[in-house]
N, C-alpha and C positions, 0 to 999 in steps of 0.2 A: 369537538368535545368542549365541555365547559371548563370552568376553573375550580381549583381545589384550595380549601383553607385547611391547614394541617397543623396540629399541635401535638408535641410529644411531652409527656409528663414524667417527672422523676419519681423516686420511691415515695417522697412525701406528698405527692400530688400536685406539686407546683409545676408550672409550665417551664420546661427546659429549652424548648425550641418551638418557634412559631413561624409558619410559612403561609403567606396569604397570596391569593391571586396566581397560583401556579397553573399554567395552561398544560393540559394533558393532550397527548396525541397517541394514535395507534402505533404499535411497533411490531414488526414482523421479527420476533426474537427467535434465537436457536432454542433447541430443546432444553439446554441447561438454564435458560432464563425465562422459560415459559411460566405463566401464571399457573399456580397449583392451588387447589382447595382441599380442605380436610374432609375426608369421607370416612364414616364409621361403618365398618362391615361386621355383620353379626358373626359370633362365634358360638359353638355349642360347648357347654361345660362337660368335663369328663368325670371319670370315677374318682373315688377318694385318693388323696395324696397322702404322703408321710407326714410326720409331725413337724411343726414349725416352731422356732424359738422366738417368742414375742419379746423385742427389745424396746425398752422405754415404757414410760407410764401410759403414753397415748395408746400404744398398740396393746398393752395389757388391759387397758380399760374397755376395749371393744369387745372382749370376751369371745374372740373368734374360735369357732370349732376346730379342734385338731392342732391346738398350740400348747406349748409348755412355757413356763416362766423361768425355769432354772437352767443354766447352761450345761450343767452336768447331765441333764436328761437327754436321752437320744433324740436327735432331730436332723432333718435333711436340709433345712434352709433357715434363714433368719428373716423375720418380717418386722418392719418398722412402720409407723404411722405418723403423719404430720398434718398440722392445720396451718397452712401457709397463707398469711394475710399481708405480708410485706416482703420486700427484697431480702431483708435480713434473715427471715425465716427460710427463704430459698437457699441462701448461702450456708446457713447452719445445717440445713438438711443435706446438702451436698457434702459438706465435710463429714458428717456423721455416717452417711451411707458409704462413702468412699473407705471409711475405716472398716466397716463390716464386710464390704465386698472383698477386701483384701484377705479375709479369713474364710468366708463361705458364701454360697449363693444367697443373694439377698433380694427381698421383695419390698417395695415401698407402697404403702397405701396413703394416697393423698385424699384426704377427707374434703368433701365438697358440699356439705349440707348446711353450713352456717355462713354462707357469703364469703367463703375463702377465695378471694380473686386470684391468688397466685398458686392455686392447686396444680394447674397444668404445667406451670413453670417449674415447680418443685419436682413433678414427675419427670419432666424433661431432663432436669439437671441430674436426677438419679440414674436415668438411662445413659447419660453421657459418661458417667463414671463406671458403668458396667452392671448396674442393677436392673431389675424388672420393675415396672411400675404400673399402677392401676389407680384410676381416680373414680370417685363415687361417693354416695352418702354411706354413713355407717351401716344402715340396714342393708343396702344393696351390696356392700362389700362382705358383710357377714353371710349373705345368701350365696355368693359365688366363691367364697374363699376356699372351700374344700376341693374345688376342681381346678385350681390354678397351677397345680404342679405338673400337668400332663401335656401341656402344649409343646409344639416343636420349638426349636431355638428360634426360627424365623418369626414364629407367632409371638414369642415372649419378648424379643428385641424391640417391638414397637410398643406404643402406648395403648393400654386397654382401658376400657370404661365399663363399670358395673352399673346396671340399670335396675330399676324396680322390677320385681317378678322373677329375679334370678337370671336376667338376661345379661349377656356379655358381648361386647363389641370391640373390634380392634381399629386403631387409627391408620388411615392409609392416605398418603399424599398422591393425588391423581391430578393429572393435567386438567386445567379448566376447559370447559367445553369451548371449542373454537366457533365463533359465530359464523353463521352461513355467509358464504362469499357473495359479494355484490355482483350482480349480472349487469355489465356495462354494454351499452350499445356502441356500434362502430362510429357513432357521431360524438361519443364522449372521449376526451383525451386519456389515453392509457398507453403504456409502454411495456414491452417485454423485458423481463429481468432474468438473471440467471444466478444459480447457486451451484458452483463446481463441486461442492461436497456431495451433492446429490446427483451429480452427473446430469443425464438428459432430463430426469424427472425434476430437476430443480428449476426448470424454466416455467415461469408463470407471468401473468400480466398484473400491472399495478396502475392505479389511477395516478394521473399527474396533474399538476397545476397548469391551466392554460396560459400561453404566453403568445407574444406577437413577434413577427420577423423583424430583425433589425436591418440596417442598410445592406443592400446587396444579398439578401436572403429571401427564400421563398417558403411559404407554409403549404403543405400538401396533405389533403385528406386521402390517406392511402387505402386502396382496396385490395392490393395484391403485393406480397413480398416474395422474393426468391432467396433461398438458403444457399450458402456457400460452404465449402469444406472448412474454412476458417471458423465459421459459426459453430460448427460441431466441435472442433478442437477447443475453442474457448469455453463452450458450455460445459464440457467434460473435464476442463482444467488441464488438458493436455499441453496447451501453450499459453503464454501470457496474453493478457488483454492489451498490452502496450504495443502500439504501432507508431513508429516515427516519433517517439516521445509523448504520445497521447494514449490515454486509456479509452479503449473503444469496446462497446458491447456487441451485440449481434445485429445483423441487418445490413445488407449492402446494396440492394437495389429494390425499387418498388414501382408500382404504377398507381396513379391516382389523379385527383383533381386539385388544381390550385385554388386555395381558399383565401390567401393574403399574400401580398408581395411587399418587401421593404423598399425604401427609398433607393432610386438609381436602377431598378430592375426593369428592363425593357424587352428582354428575350421572351418572357412568357407573361401572361396576364391572368387575372382571377377568372376561373371557369374553364381554363384550358386543361385538356387531358394530356398528362405528361408522363414521361418515364424518367426516373431519377436514380442516382447512385450515391446516396448519403453514406458516409463512413460507418454510421451505426444509427440507432434510434428506432428499431422495429416497433411498430405500434399503430394506433389509429391516425394520429397526426404526427408529422415530422417537419421540422424546420431545418433547412440545409442551405448551403451556398448556391446561388443561382447558376454558378458555373457547372453544377452537377445535375442540372435540370434541363430537359428539352421536350418540345412537343412530341408526342408519340408519332412514330413514323407512319406514314399513310399506308393503309391497306393491311395493317398488322393488328391482330387481336391483342388484348392486354397480356394474355399468357405468352404470346410469341415475343412481344416487345420486352417484357421484364425478364424472360428466360435467356434472352440472347445478349443483353448488353454487357454484363461483367465478364462472362465467359469469353465472348468474342474479343472484348477489349484486352483481357489478359493474353489470350492467344495471339492477338495482333501485336501487342507490345513485345512478346517474346520472340515470335517468328519473323515479323516484318521489320520492327524497329531494332531488334538486337541480333537475332541470327541472320537477318537479311537473306531469307531463303530465295532461291531462284529456280527456274525451270531445270529439271534434271538432278536436283539435290536429293540425297537419300536422308530421310527423316525418320527418327525413332521416337514414337509418342508413347510414353508410359501411362498406364490407367486410362486408356483411350476411350472407355465407355462412359466416363463421367462428363460433367458439363464442359469443362475446359478441354478435355481430351477430344470430345467430339467436335467441338469448335476448331481445334487445331488440325484435326483430320480433314475437315472441310476446307480450311484455308490452304493446307498443303496440296490437296487434290486440285483445288481451284488455281494454284500457282504452277501446277505441272510437276510436282515432286513425286518421288517414289516413296511410299509411306509404309513403315513397318510399325506394328503396335504390340502392346501388351495388354492383357485384361485378365480378370480373376476367375471368371466362370465360363464354361463352354457356351452358354447362351450369348454372353457379351462378345466372345470371340467370333461367333457365327454372325452377330450383328454387324461387326466391323468388317468382316470379309464381304458381306453383302454391300457395303458402301463403296468397295473397290480398292481397299488396301492390299498390298502385295502379300503380306504374311502377318499372322498374329500369334503371340506366344503367351505363356502363363507368366503373369506378373509376380506370382507368389513363389516362383522357383527361379532364382537368380541364375543358377547354372543352366536351366532350360533355355531361357531367353538369350543368354549370352552365346550359348552354342548355336541356337537357332538363327540369330542374326548373322553370326559368322558363316554359317552354311548357306544362308540365303543371299549373302553378298560375296560369295567366293572368298571369304576371309579377308575382305577389304574393309569392312566396317561401314559406317554411315557418316554423313557430314554434319548432321544436327541431331541433338538429343533434347527433347522436351521432357524434363523429369519432374515427377511428383512422388517418387518412391523414396524410401529412407534406408539407412543402414548400408549393407553390403552392396545393394543395387547401384549405389552411386559410383564407387570405384569400378564396378563391372561395366557400367555405361561408359565411363571415361575410357575404358580399354577398347571400347567398341568404335571410338571416334577415329576417323581418318586424319592424316596430317592437316593441321589448321582447321580442325573441326570446331563446332561451337556447342557448348553445353549450357542449356538454359534451364535454370531451376525455378519452378513455380511453388514448391513446397517451402514450409518454414520451420518444421519441427527440428530438423537437424541444425538449423542456424540458431534457433533458440537454445539448443543443448550444446552448441559449439562443437559439433562433430568434426574430427580431424580427418583429413584425406592426404594421401601421398602426392607429392609433386612431380614424380617421375613421368607420368603421361604427358605433362605440359612441355616436355622437351620436344614434342611434335608440333609445337606452336598452337596449342589449343586455347580456346577462349572460354572462360567461366563467367557467367552473368546470371543475375536473378531478375525475374519479371514479376515484381510485386506491384500490382496495380494500385493497392491502397497506399503504398509508400509514395508512389509517384503522385497520387492525388494530394497527399499531405505535404510533401516536400517541394513539388514543382506543379502547382495547380494549373498554371497557364498551359504548360506542356500536356498535362492530363486532359484539358479541355480540347486541345487540338486532336489528341488521340481519340477522344469520344466523338468528336465531329467526324473523323474519318470512319469510325465504326458505325455511327448512326446513319451515315450516308449510304453505306454498303449494306446495312442490316436487312432491308427489304429483299435484296437479291440473294442473300445467304440462306442456306438450308435451315429450316426451323428444327429446334431440338425437341425431343420427347420430353414430357413433363408428367408429374404426379402431384396432385394438389391436396393439401390438408386444410382444415380450418384453424383459425387462431386458437380456438379452445382446445385443439389437439397438438399444440406446439411441441410439447414434450414428446409426443409420439412421432412427430415429424423428425425431430432431432435424432430420436433413437433409431428410426428407420434409416436415416441418412448415415448414421454411424456404422451400420452393419455392412455397407459397401455393396448392397445388392441392387441399388437403384441404377437406372440408365437415364442419362440426361440431367434434368434439373428437378429439384423438389421445391414446390411453391407453397406458400401459406396465404390463405384468403382471410382478410379481415372480416370478422362477424361478431355478433353479440357473444361475449365470453365472460366467464367469471373473472373478477379482478380483486386484488387486495387493496386496502385503503391507501390513500395517497400518503407519502411520508411528510412529516412536518417540515415546513420551511424555516420555522423559528419556534423556540420554546422559551417564553419569558414571563416575568411577573408584570404587574401593573406599572404604569408610568411613574407612579409616586413610590415605587418599591424602595424601602429603606436600604436593603442589601445592595440593590443596584447603584444607588447614590453613593453609598459608602465605598463600593469598589471604584466608582469613578473618581472619588476624591483621592483614594489611595494611589490610583494610576497617575493622576495629575501631580501629586506630591512626588512620587517617585521620579516621573519625567523631569520635573523642575529641579530636583536635587541633581539628577544626572547631568542636565544641561549646565547647572551652576558649577559642579565640579569640573566638567570638561572646559568651561570658560576660564576657570582659575588656572588649570593645567596649561592651557594655551597661553595665558599671559606669562606664566613662569618660563615656558619654553622660549617665547619671544624675547623675554628679558635675558635669558642665558645666551641666546643667539646674538643679541645685540652686543653683550659684553665680550663674547669671543671674537665677534667681527671687529669690534673697536680695538681689541688688544692686538689681533693679527694685523690689522690695517696700519697701526702705528709702528709696528715692528718692535724688536727687542734686541738689545745688544748682545751678541754672542761672543764666543771665544775667537781668538784670532787664527785658530788652526782648523776650525771647521771649513771644509772645502765648499760645501754647498750652502753654507749659511750666508744670507745677504749682508751680514755685518762682519764677514770673516776678515776684512781688512782693518778691523778695529772700529772704534766709534768715529763718526764723521768729524771732520775738523771743527765745524761749527759747534757740535756738541761737546767736543773735548774742551773747547775754550769756555763754554758756559759751565762746565763741570769742574773748572779749576778750583782748587781749595782757596777758600778765603782766609782761613786762619790756620794754616797747616802747622801743627806743632811737631816736635821731635818724636813724640810717641805714635803719631799717625803713621800708618803703613800704606803703601800703595794698595789700592783694591785689586783683587784678583777674582776672576770668575771661572766657572766650569759649566759644561753642559753634558748631558747624556745623549749621545747620538743613537741612531737606529741599531748599530752593532753593539751597543751597550758599552762603548769605551768612554772613559771620563777624559774630557779635554779641558785644559785650563789655560788661562792667558790673563795677563795684566792689562788693566785699563790705564793707559799712560795718562799721567797728570790728574788722576782722580782718586779719591778714597771714599769708602762707604759713608763715613761719618759726615764728610763734607757734602757728599751727594745727598745725604738725608736731610741736611740743613738747607740745601740749596733751594731757593724758592723760584729761581728764574726758569728752571726746566722742569715743568710738571711731568713730562714723560718719564724721565729717568728717576725722578723722585718717587713717582708712584711705583715703579718697578722695585726700587730699593726698599721702600717701606713694606710692600707686599712680601718681599723675600723671594719671590719667584715669578716667573712669567713664561708663557708658552712661546717657544721659538720655532720657526718653521715658515716664516713669511715668504711667499714666493715658491714654496715647495722645498724649502730647506730641510736638512736632515736632522736638526735638533728637535728633540721631543719635549725636553724640560730644561729650563735655564735657572740657575740659582746664583745669587750673590753670596760670597763667603769672604770673611775677613781672614787674612793670614794670622796664624797663632790661635785661631778660635775666637778671636775677638769680633763681636758683632756690634749691633746698635747699643 
């Protein structure tokens, strides 16, 4: 879209605000922010009303039929008129109308026949304070005035307009017409987006800006996507979009053709038909890590390749890597008619395990029995499948549970495990909700683990690549899963169908030409010479410079204080002779005592005494032999003690001593 130059005028007509070069972009706004336009809907006038009291000279001068001029006369409402040509007129009208509304029902007639530009503003102000308002010329208002008293409250609360010929219409704010959606071809870049507030119906496609793969990445033109149960839960807002610290949309596996590769990619080349498991990005084009991409297995159709990758990888992770199933193990697979459930059944039967299943409908249970499982129970009845498994295993239970159920089904499944059994969770809803379970079943040495393929992909990509290689190598030999395919234009219908739980196997989405929303803006900015932008940059630079300057001064002050403290502690301080931990507890060194000898000691000079406050708060005193304060203050040969005497105090604690503060005092209160 183009650029907009915008000016806002004040009441005097002067420019109060000017914006130039504002870039506009399409916005997919919620209902509360959608653009609305004024629509005038015709209303039919009714029969005669009761008398109105005309207040003010303007209303009386109109000579409206059915009005009185004196307040003592009988009337059912008050009518006022205004010619608003300035903001002051609107404010004055609001004040006067609010006074009348407090007394009786009030109508405001906003005249609009002499260029009154603020007529609608005055009418809106009157409606805000509780009055009814109508705009129009004097003649038009006179023609419809008699029928204004018989509308319903809903009709009177809005703004009315009188037109020539006695016609009346009401103002209505209706949403602006939504422009027709653009139909994008599968060769244009678009991506599927979701709106959890609208559940499955909030899924729609949006155009995106084309981009190129970076180092180690591959760009794929997708032709087919497979839905997973997580996609449904995310689309309806049942679980968070966050996985392993990253916010992911929908889409977990796709089939397509490589259109570009980044530097360092050697596993695939442009033009290869590939199957990929990107964490998200469902759309026409997807860019993903090359570790999640491989050439399509030979002899498999696109539907077979894309339908089997994630489900078999998840089941392989849970059963082979975590539960370590072996021949003869008893395995209970919940919701076994879904994609992962069917993959797990095939892997267990392939490994020689005895398989028990649960499913929601009789048709699904019949399908599972036809595959060779031992017994199938109702997944929606916890008591039924718990009792059924106990009966089928002679009350011994099972060795492995592959769970995707929630709530009470979890503790019931834990109770069905034999000693040292393995409980493998592939669902996430209870984990997002932090559901609590009792620990008493784990006294039997049980193992609880979660098989989250997407978490392994994001947290340990190299291990995930190893898992995928094992699955892709075995995929051509594994049984194919049943599928149901929707078009991308039917994405919301595919999610809704998946959420009902009636599907068997995998639900696929084929990329085709579909309606799309406009691309979101990558940036909204003014022109390069925009004065506002330059001013903001100057402000930012000044603030940053001030901050750096202040921090520099603070650092200098801290360094100075640290230097002073270090110098004082390094030189030491004379302490009292009774402090056991003070480095000077033996008195001053002999050399120092000699240098502090009084040079002109008179009879009035007294020996200097000192005290210090130790950690326990005790006052300790001691005489400094052969020294007095006055002589020490005048002594020029010993800068150390002179400085301490002149300062009056010094920190004591050199070498970890116990003194916290040291002060020189003269006996009898005599100081310097």
